[in-house]
C-alpha positions in Angstrom: -7.6 27.9 -30.3 -7.5 29.4 -26.5 -4.9 28.0 -24.1 -7.9 26.4 -22.2 -8.9 25.1 -25.1 -6.0 23.7 -25.7 -5.4 22.7 -22.3 -8.7 20.8 -22.1 -8.3 18.7 -25.4 -5.1 17.9 -24.2 -6.9 16.8 -21.0 -9.6 14.6 -22.5 -6.9 12.6 -25.1 -4.1 11.6 -21.8 -7.4 10.7 -20.4 -8.3 8.0 -23.3 -4.5 7.1 -23.8 -4.4 6.3 -20.5 -8.1 4.1 -20.4 -6.7 2.7 -23.5 -3.5 1.7 -21.8 -4.8 0.1 -19.6 -7.3 -1.9 -21.6 -3.6 -3.1 -24.1 -1.0 -3.2 -22.0 -1.9 -5.9 -19.4 1.4 -4.4 -17.2 0.2 -0.9 -16.9 -2.9 -2.3 -15.8 -1.2 -5.0 -13.1 0.7 -1.9 -12.4 -2.7 0.2 -10.9 -4.6 -2.7 -9.8 -1.9 -3.1 -7.6 -1.5 0.7 -7.1 -5.4 0.9 -6.4 -5.1 -1.8 -3.8 -1.7 -0.5 -1.9 -4.0 2.6 -1.8 -7.1 1.6 -0.1 -6.1 -1.6 1.5 -3.7 0.0 4.2 -5.4 3.1 4.1 -9.3 1.3 4.9 -6.8 -1.2 7.6 -5.0 1.9 9.6 -8.2 4.0 10.1 -10.4 0.9 11.6 -7.2 0.4 14.2 -9.1 3.4 15.5 -12.6 1.7 15.5 -11.9 -2.1 16.1 -15.0 -2.1 13.4 -13.5 -5.3 11.6 -11.8 -7.0 14.2 -10.2 -6.8 17.6 -6.9 -5.6 16.3 -4.9 -5.3 19.3 -5.7 -9.6 19.6 -3.0 -9.5 16.9 0.2 -9.1 18.5 2.1 -11.9 19.8 2.3 -11.8 23.6 6.4 -10.8 23.6 5.7 -7.8 21.9 3.2 -6.3 24.3 5.1 -7.5 26.9 8.4 -5.7 25.5 5.6 -2.1 24.7 5.7 0.9 26.9 2.4 1.4 26.6 -0.9 -1.1 26.0 -1.4 -3.1 22.3 -4.7 -0.4 22.4 -1.9 2.5 22.1 0.1 0.2 20.1 -2.7 -0.2 17.2 -3.2 3.3 17.2 0.7 3.7 16.4 0.4 1.1 13.4 -2.9 2.8 12.2 -1.2 6.7 11.5 2.0 4.2 9.7 -0.5 2.2 7.3 -2.3 6.1 6.5 1.1 6.9 5.4 1.7 4.1 3.6 -1.1 4.9 1.8 -0.8 8.1 0.9 3.2 7.5 -0.1 1.6 4.9 -2.3 -0.9 7.4 -3.1 1.9 10.0 -5.0 5.3 7.9 -5.3 4.3 4.1 -5.5 8.2 3.8 -6.3 9.7 3.9 -3.1 6.4 4.0 -0.8 6.1 -0.4 -2.2 9.6 -0.9 -1.0 8.3 -0.2 2.6 5.1 -1.8 2.2 6.3 -4.9 2.0 9.4 -4.4 4.5 6.1 -2.9 7.0 4.4 -6.7 5.8 8.0 -8.5 6.7 7.3 -6.5 10.4 3.8 -7.8 10.4 4.8 -11.5 8.9 7.0 -11.9 11.8 4.5 -10.9 14.5 2.1 -13.8 13.1 4.5 -16.3 13.4 5.6 -15.8 16.4 1.7 -15.8 17.9 0.7 -19.4 17.1 -3.0 -19.8 15.6 -1.8 -17.3 13.2 0.1 -18.8 10.2 -2.7 -18.5 8.3 -3.1 -14.6 8.3 1.4 -14.7 8.2 0.8 -17.1 5.5 -2.1 -14.2 3.7 -0.2 -11.3 4.7 3.5 -13.0 2.4 1.4 -13.3 -0.8 0.7 -9.2 0.6 4.5 -8.8 0.7 5.3 -10.7 -2.3 2.4 -8.6 -4.4 4.2 -4.8 -2.6 7.6 -6.4 -4.1 5.7 -7.1 -7.6 4.6 -3.4 -7.9 8.0 -2.1 -7.1 9.5 -3.9 -9.7 6.3 -2.5 -12.1 6.9 1.2 -10.3 10.3 0.7 -11.4 8.7 1.4 -15.5 5.6 3.3 -14.3 6.6 5.4 -11.4 9.5 8.4 -12.4 12.0 8.7 -10.2 12.0 12.1 -8.1 14.1 14.4 -10.1 14.3 12.4 -13.3 12.9 13.1 -16.9 10.4 9.8 -17.7 10.7 7.6 -19.8 
């Protein structure tokens, strides 16, 4: 059998193995559900910071934060958007580490929202996302090998 034929056969078995694991291993499926969610959602939210299609994002910054910024609230949202896009890319590359960064980022968002009356419901939702990011970090410790080490 040629090298390319072997590669093609192995590719099919790897894909079948992946889909089988998704169906048969609930923790593996949970890892992938959370991983995809933490790629798609921050990417979508990050891009939206530049177009404000979903909402008026600067409206979510607590006044005390706007007061200490050396630039406008919209400029802050552009920076937030870049951070969220980078977080999504990091989650794509290495969820083992990126999940902690996302959890820390969400903690900052929660603090901002808790200090701005009227956004407690959104703060609670983002706290739930923070918990999900920490759950992903635990799952990633099993399903995403560390840099510089072979898989388990």
